[in-house]
N, C-alpha and C positions, 0 to 999 in steps of 0.2 A: 607756162605758156611760152611757146617758141616765138622768135622774132617775127617770123612770117605770119603768125596768127594774131599778133598784137593789133589792137585798134589804133587808129591815128590819134595822136596826142591832142591835136586841135579839136577833133570830134569829141574826144572824151571830156574836154573842158567846155565844149560848146562855143568855141571862139573861132574866128577866121585866122588865116595865116598871117595877116598883117596886123593882128591885134596888138595893142600897146601893153606894156608891162602892168599898168594899172587894170586894164581889162582882164588880163590873165589872172591877176591876183584876186579881183572881184569875183570872177567865175569860180576859181578854186575855193574861195571862202564859202560861197553859197553851196557848192556841192559837198564840201567837207562837213558842213553843218548837217547836211541831209544824210550822208552815208557813214559818218563815223560810227564804229561798232559800239562805242559807249552810249550812243543815242539811238541807233537804228539796230534792232535785234532781228530783223528779217533775214531770211536765208540769202546769202550772196552779197549782203551789204558790206561785209569785211573785205571781200575780194574786190568789189567795186571801189571801195575807198582806197585800197592799195593801188589800183590802176590809176585813179585820179591823182593820188599823191605822186606816183611815178611820173605822170605827165607834167605835173607842176614843177617837180624837181628839174626836169629838162628844160621846159619852156621859160622858166623864171631865170635861168642862167644863160647869159648872152652867148657864151662860147658853145655850150651844149645845144642851144636852140639853133645856132648857125650850122653846126654839124648835122643836126636832125633835118634841117631844111634842105641840105645838100644831099645827104646819103640815107635819110630815113632812119629807121630803128637800128640799122647796122652801124650807123655813125655814132651812136651813143650806147652801144651794147656794153653792158657792165657798168654804166654810169647812172642808171636810173633806178637803182635799188631804193625801194620805199623805206623811209626812216620815220614815218609818223609825222607829227607836227614839229618841224624844226623851230627852235626858238622857244619851245614850251617845256623845256626840261625841268623847270622849277615848279611846274604845276603837277598836281596829282593825277589828272585824267581829264576827260572831256568835260565833265561837270564843272571843274575849275576853269577850264578854258571858256566854257559857255558863260559862266558867271562873270569872268573877267571881261568878255566881249560885250555882254548885254547889261553889265552892272550888277549881276547877282541878285539874290533874294534879299529882302529887307531884314536887317538884323535887329534883334531886340537890344535896346540900349542897356548897358550894364547897370545904370542907375535907375532903371525903371522899377516900380514896386514889384516885389516877388513874395509869394506866399512862403511861410515858414514850413519847416519839415514836420512830419507827423512823428509822434512818439508812441512806444509800446511799453506796457507795464503788466507784469504777471502778478495776479493776486490770488492767493490760496485761501479758501473759506471752508467752513465745516458743512457737512451734509444738511444739518438743521438750518443753517443760514441760507443755503440754496433753496431749501423747501419753503421757508417762511419769509425770506427777505431780510435785509439788514443794511445798515449804513456803516461803511468802513472808511477809515482814515488812511490815506496813503501818503508817503513822502517820497519825493523824487527831486532830481536836479534837472533844470531845463534852462535854455537860453532865453533871456528876456531883454526887452529894450532897456538900455542903460537909464537908470533913474536920474543920474546927474546931468547928462546932456540931452536926455529924451530922444536919443537915437541920432542926433546931429553929428556926433563924433568930435565936435570941437569943444574946447574948454569954454567955460562961461565968459561972456564978454567978447568972444572972438567968433569969426566966421570963416568958411573956406575961401580960398583964393582961386581965381580963374587960372586954369592950366595954361602956361605959356607955350607949351609944345603944340597944342591943338587950338589955341585961342578960345578955349571954352566949348568947342564943338564936340569933343569926345572922340573925334575921328581924325585920322591922317590918311593922306593919299600916297599910294606907291605906284610908280610908272614902270611898265614892262614893255620891252620891245619884242615883236614877234612878226611872223609872216603877214599877219593881218594889220600890222602897223603898231602904233603905241597904244597900250591899254592902261587904264588907271584903275587900281583897286582901292576901295575905301575900307580901312580896317580900324578897329578900336585903338585909341591912343595908348601907347605902352607906358606913358608916364602917369597918367591919371586913371588908367584902366577903363577908359571910355566914359568916365563920369564928367569930364569937362572942368573939374575943379580938384584942388588938392587941399589936404588938411595941414595947415601950417602950425596950428597950436592944438594938438590933440587933447581930448578929454583924459584926465589922469585916471579916472575910475575905470574906464573901459579901454584905455590906451588907444583911443581913436577908432575902436571897432564899432561903436554904437550899440553893442549888445554885451550882455554879461551872463555868466553861469550863476544861477541862484537856486538855493533849496526852496522847495515849495510843498506845502501840505494841502491836500485836497480831500473833499468828502465825496465818496462814491456811493450812490444808492443802488443796492443790489436788489432787483425785483424778485418777488416770490416765484418759485418755479424755474429759476434759471438753471441751465444745464452746464455740465463740464465742457470746457473749451469754447464757451460763448464769449464774444467780444462786446464790450460796452464802449460806445463812442462818446467822448466828451469833446464837444466842438469848441475850438479856440483855446484848448488847454495844452497845445503842443509848443513847438519852438516858435519864437518871435519871428515875424516876417522881416524882409529887407526893404529899406527905403520906404517905409510906411506900408508895406504889404501886410496882408492878413496873417495871423498866426496859424500854425498847423493844428491838427487835432490830436487828442490823446486816446489811444485804444487800450482799454484795460481787458486783458485776457483772464477770464475766470477759470481757476482750477479748483475742483472740489476734492477735498481730502478724503481718503478711504475711511470708512466707518468700521468700528470694531464689531458691531452686531448686524448692521443693515447694509443692503445693497440697493441701488436705484436701478429700475428698469422702466425707462420712459417716465411716466408719472406714478408708477407703482413702486412700493417699497417691499423688498424681499427679506423675509426673516425665517431662519430655521429654528424650530422649537424642539428641544430634546425632551422626551418623556420616557418613563420607565415601562416595562412590559405589562405591569398590572394596570397602569393608567390606560395603556393602549387596549388591553383586553376588556376591562370593565367599564371604560369611559371615565371622564373626569372633567371638572371645571378648573381651568388654570388661568393665571394672569400672564398676559403677553405684553412685553414692553413695546411701545410705539414711539414715534418721534416726539410726541407731546407728553404722554403719561402711560399708565398701564391700562390694558383693556381685557375684559373677561372673555375667554373663549371656551366653548363647550366641546370637549373631545368625545365623540360618540364611541360606544363600546365596539370593539373589533377594529379599531383604526389601525391601518398598516403604515409602515414607513413609506414616505413619499407622498402621503395624502396632503392636499393643499386646501387650506381654508381661507376665505376672504373676509377681511375686516373692512367693511365698506367706508369709503371716504376718509380712510386713515392714512392715505398716501400723500403725494406732493400735489400742490395746487397747479392747475393749468394757468399759464401766463395769460394775463388779461381776461380772466374768466373766474367765475365763482365755483367751478367744478374742481373736484379733487380726485386723484387716483385712489386705489385701494392698497391695503397692506396684505400681501400674500404670505400666509404662514404655512411653511412646509414642515410636516411632522417627521422627526427622526427618532424612531424607537430604539432606545439604548439597551443593550444586554449588559448586565452588571459583570464586571471583571472579578470582583471579590464578593463573597457572600459570608454572612454570619452563619453560625451553626444552625440557628433557628431557620434562617432563610433556606439553607441547603436542604434541611429536612422537609420544609414545605415544598420546595421544588421537586424533591424525590417523591413525595406523596402525590404531587400534581402530575408528575410523569406517569406514575402507576395508574392514576385515574383516567388519564388520556387513553391509555391502551393503544389501539390502532387509530384512534381519532386524532388526525393531524391538526384539526382546527381547534379542538378543545372547547367546542361550543355547547357541550352537553350541560344540562341543568345541574347535574350532580357535582360539577366542578365549580359551581358558583361560590360555595362556602370556602373552598380552598383558595380561590382567587381573592376573596375578601381578606382572608388571613394573610395572603402574600402581599396584597396591597398595603395592609397595615404594617407588615414587616419591612417592606421596601421604603415606606414613608418614614420609618424611624431609622433609616440607614445613616 
């Protein structure tokens, strides 16, 4: 902005030419609070603040103001560069200035009760445990209230002393000079850390901390039907609180170990059943392992690889319900890699009897299948 285009400094601050230094300071303070870019995000606010600050830099200086009154902007050309809030170099920004001027927000006292931290614990269980529920014992270390001083931090028979630096208030005042005058900041006392008292005879067990690391054994009830990666929350079993505050919680992360035979899919159990070619062709009754015991499964004649059979209610219970999932049995028809001489001859006869029949479903093949079944069974 050229000198000729600049607004009159008195108009910018909203004061008359004969205004006192105090009037000018008061006007600038009000406008600065309104237009400082840390507080006012509207378009043009930063430029407006720059102009207001420039006007104040001139009118608050008696020599610059005299030159401006006589010669206008030309008399102070080059002397009115805005420098922000002079006298606030030690503050981090307008938020700090605003806090200093208006007293700032209310701070929580350091000796106020505070909740303890939460803890996490990973617990690995078996698939059967996740299906039917179990109680597990876990061991961990956590911070607890000192048993000797009960959290007071002082040795038996002694008590804290009032802090002489802050006279027990936990706060000290610091004065700052600025264009707005003198500001007083209230900050926590550096000697007692805002507590208003000091520990003169600390507890030997916790060394004046009021808390101790201790091993702890806990029982965790695992509900039936729980899934992998589920968290169980144990209220109040986390770290001890501060200054009488409530303890945190313990979150137990459940990990279910992979099973050698079964896989879980929702509340169903998946199992792959290997059978031989004769069982698949002729049908058979087989025992299938489940999570609890063995169950009998009828394999119908002509069963193909990939066929799925359901064992009703042999899966995982639904949480908070009497229902159970199923066990899904997938058939895997195995082709033998090694044959005895008898088996090889039977397969050769079977191949001749099939001829062009790719299914082998002819009635004349039944006897050969029975002989093959008996031969494979004795493998």
